[in-house]
C-alpha positions in Angstrom: -32.5 33.7 20.2 -34.5 31.3 18.6 -33.6 32.5 15.4 -29.8 32.0 14.1 -28.0 34.9 13.2 -28.0 34.5 9.3 -32.0 34.5 9.8 -32.2 37.8 11.5 -32.8 41.1 9.3 -32.0 44.2 11.1 -33.0 48.0 9.5 -32.4 51.2 10.9 -35.8 52.2 8.8 -38.9 50.4 8.5 -38.8 48.9 4.8 -35.1 49.8 4.4 -32.0 48.1 3.8 -30.6 45.6 6.1 -27.6 45.8 7.8 -24.5 44.4 7.1 -22.9 41.9 9.9 -19.6 43.4 9.9 -21.3 46.9 10.6 -20.9 47.9 14.3 -24.0 49.2 16.2 -22.1 51.6 18.2 -20.9 53.5 15.3 -24.3 54.1 13.8 -25.7 55.5 17.0 -26.1 58.8 17.2 -27.3 59.7 20.2 -27.3 57.3 23.3 -30.7 55.6 21.5 -31.2 53.9 18.6 -34.3 51.8 17.0 -33.5 48.6 15.4 -36.3 47.1 13.4 -36.4 43.0 13.2 -37.3 41.2 10.3 -37.6 37.3 10.2 -35.9 36.6 6.6 -37.0 32.8 6.6 -34.8 30.3 6.4 -31.5 30.7 4.6 -29.5 28.7 2.8 -25.4 29.3 1.5 -24.5 31.2 -1.6 -22.5 28.0 -2.6 -25.2 25.8 -1.9 -27.4 28.1 -3.9 -25.1 27.8 -7.1 -24.2 24.1 -7.1 -28.1 23.2 -6.3 -29.3 25.8 -9.1 -26.6 24.7 -11.9 -26.5 21.1 -11.3 -29.8 21.0 -12.2 -29.3 21.5 -15.7 -25.8 19.7 -16.2 -28.5 16.3 -15.5 -31.8 17.4 -16.7 -29.7 17.9 -20.6 -28.0 14.5 -20.4 -30.9 12.8 -19.4 -33.1 14.5 -22.7 -29.7 14.1 -25.0 -30.1 10.1 -23.7 -33.4 10.1 -25.1 -35.3 7.8 -22.2 -37.8 5.7 -23.1 -40.3 7.6 -21.1 -39.2 11.1 -23.0 -39.1 10.4 -26.4 -40.8 6.9 -28.6 -38.3 4.5 -28.7 -38.9 3.3 -32.4 -38.4 7.3 -33.7 -35.0 7.6 -31.5 -33.7 4.7 -33.0 -34.2 5.1 -36.9 -33.7 9.2 -36.9 -30.0 9.8 -37.4 -28.8 12.9 -35.4 -27.7 15.9 -36.9 -23.6 16.9 -35.6 -25.0 20.1 -34.1 -27.1 18.1 -31.4 -23.8 16.9 -30.5 -22.5 19.5 -30.7 -25.2 21.6 -28.7 -24.6 19.2 -25.8 -21.2 19.9 -25.6 -21.3 23.2 -25.4 -24.3 23.3 -22.8 -22.2 21.2 -20.4 -19.5 23.0 -20.8 -21.5 26.2 -19.9 -22.6 24.6 -16.1 -19.7 22.8 -15.6 -18.0 26.5 -16.0 -20.5 27.9 -13.3 -19.6 25.2 -11.4 -15.9 24.8 -10.8 -15.9 29.0 -10.8 -18.4 28.7 -7.5 -16.0 26.0 -6.0 -12.7 27.8 -6.8 -13.5 30.9 -8.1 -15.7 33.4 -6.4 -15.9 34.6 -3.1 -19.3 35.1 -1.7 -19.4 38.3 0.7 -23.3 38.1 1.7 -23.3 34.6 3.1 -26.4 33.8 2.9 -29.6 33.9 0.9 -33.2 33.2 1.7 -34.6 29.3 0.8 -37.4 30.8 -1.6 -35.2 32.8 -3.6 -33.3 29.2 -4.4 -36.7 27.3 -5.4 -37.6 30.0 -7.7 -34.0 30.3 -9.7 -33.9 26.4 -9.5 -37.7 26.3 -11.4 -36.4 29.2 -13.9 -32.9 27.4 -14.8 -34.4 23.4 -14.4 -37.7 24.3 -16.4 -35.9 26.0 -19.1 -33.2 23.5 -19.6 -35.6 20.7 -19.9 -37.8 22.6 -22.7 -34.4 23.4 -24.4 -33.5 20.2 -24.5 -36.4 18.8 -25.6 -36.3 20.4 -28.8 -32.5 20.2 -29.4 -32.5 16.2 -28.8 -35.7 15.4 -30.3 -35.6 12.7 -33.1 -37.5 15.2 -35.4 -35.3 18.1 -34.7 -34.2 20.3 -37.7 -30.6 21.7 -38.3 -30.0 25.5 -38.6 -31.3 26.9 -41.9 -27.8 28.3 -43.1 -26.2 24.4 -42.7 -22.8 24.2 -41.3 -21.4 27.5 -41.7 -23.9 29.2 -39.0 -23.2 26.7 -36.5 -19.6 26.8 -36.5 -19.6 30.1 -36.5 -22.0 30.1 -33.8 -20.1 27.6 -31.9 -17.2 29.6 -32.3 -18.5 32.7 -30.8 -20.0 30.3 -27.6 -16.6 29.2 -27.1 -15.0 32.7 -27.2 -18.0 34.4 -24.8 -17.2 31.3 -22.6 -14.0 32.0 -21.9 -14.5 35.4 -21.8 -16.4 35.1 -19.0 -14.1 32.9 -17.0 -11.0 35.2 -17.6 -13.4 38.1 -16.7 -14.3 36.4 -13.3 -10.6 35.1 -12.3 -10.0 39.1 -13.0 -12.6 40.1 -10.5 -11.7 37.2 -7.7 -8.1 38.2 -7.8 -8.8 42.3 -7.9 -11.4 41.7 -4.7 -8.5 40.2 -2.5 -5.5 42.9 -4.1 -6.6 44.7 -0.2 -8.6 47.1 -1.2 -11.8 47.7 -0.5 -13.0 50.1 -3.1 -11.1 49.0 -5.9 -12.4 49.6 -9.8 -12.2 46.6 -12.0 -9.8 46.8 -14.2 -8.6 44.9 -17.5 -5.5 42.6 -17.3 -2.8 41.6 -19.5 -5.3 39.2 -20.9 -7.3 40.4 -24.1 -10.5 38.9 -22.7 -10.6 41.5 -20.0 -9.9 44.7 -22.0 -14.0 44.6 -22.2 -13.8 46.0 -19.1 -12.9 49.5 -21.2 -15.7 50.3 -22.7 -18.2 48.4 -20.0 -19.0 48.1 -16.1 -19.9 44.8 -16.5 -18.2 42.5 -19.1 -19.0 38.7 -17.5 -22.7 39.8 -18.2 -21.7 41.0 -21.5 -19.9 37.5 -22.3 -23.0 35.7 -20.5 -25.5 37.3 -22.9 -23.5 36.9 -26.3 -22.6 32.7 -25.0 -27.1 32.4 -25.1 -27.0 34.1 -28.2 -24.3 32.4 -29.9 -26.1 29.1 -28.4 -29.5 30.2 -29.7 -28.2 30.9 -33.6 -26.0 27.6 -33.6 -29.1 25.3 -32.3 -32.0 27.7 -34.0 -34.6 27.0 -31.7 -37.4 28.4 -30.1 -37.0 27.9 -26.6 -33.4 29.4 -26.1 -34.3 32.4 -27.8 -36.8 33.2 -25.5 -34.5 32.0 -22.5 -31.7 34.2 -24.2 -34.3 37.0 -24.5 -34.8 36.9 -20.8 -31.2 36.8 -19.8 -30.7 39.7 -21.8 -33.5 41.3 -19.5 -32.1 39.9 -16.4 -28.6 41.0 -16.9 -29.0 44.1 -18.0 -30.7 45.0 -14.4 -28.0 43.4 -12.7 -25.6 45.5 -14.7 -27.3 48.9 -14.4 -27.7 48.2 -10.9 -23.9 48.0 -10.7 -23.1 50.4 -13.0 -24.7 52.9 -11.0 -22.8 51.9 -7.9 -19.9 52.0 -9.9 -20.9 56.0 -10.8 -21.1 56.8 -7.0 -17.7 55.4 -6.3 -15.3 56.1 -9.2 -16.8 58.4 -11.2 -14.5 60.0 -13.5 -13.3 56.8 -14.6 -16.9 55.1 -15.4 -18.4 58.2 -16.8 -17.3 56.8 -20.2 -18.2 53.6 -19.9 -21.9 51.5 -20.8 -23.3 48.8 -18.6 -23.5 46.2 -20.4 -23.6 46.7 -24.1 -20.6 48.9 -25.7 -21.8 52.4 -27.0 -25.2 51.4 -27.1 -26.8 50.3 -23.2 
């Protein structure tokens, strides 16, 4: 009784999966006796709180570097150096990315799990906030140099970034609507919106668009920290996509067998 419900983890086997809250214990019992294993999951936070905290940090941190606080950069150097237009464009794109995430957390996504351990939020914040500080420091530095191919490179990369952001948003909206169609096992499918047609090629187009955004941002700014972050995002998104793809294969094998997980044809 000293643990609140979301902190309690129950398992049918040691080190097995945790039972969902919606499961009726009576439906699991094959006899009159059933053994449950209890685990204290630790302090919990809601998924909405998790994502709002994780995404608000990068938005504010980047802006602190963008205004070039005297405690971050040399004040004399900051006032003399001219800012290349890509610096302002990068700030706009970075803010747009995280504002979209925040708005979708509030108005689009529906979280089924309810809660997650507090330590997961701390790790997520350390990752996103830390990388944002590193990325913003380089891009907004008074000695930052623009991309090698100039305006053409920046323009094409910015256009690709905006298209990926739009695609990611429309995919998330489509997923939210399909999850509330009344069917518990519904295979995500494209709508009349062209941005959702990527569903025909991959199981997780939202991850594809997310990866595309960061690769485009890397090309647009041509900085090493962004490239490293994009590389780590490709790895993480690929792992999540593979996991979800395997789940789709179990439920909808004929429809999914010709699809890739995240990158069409290749992966």
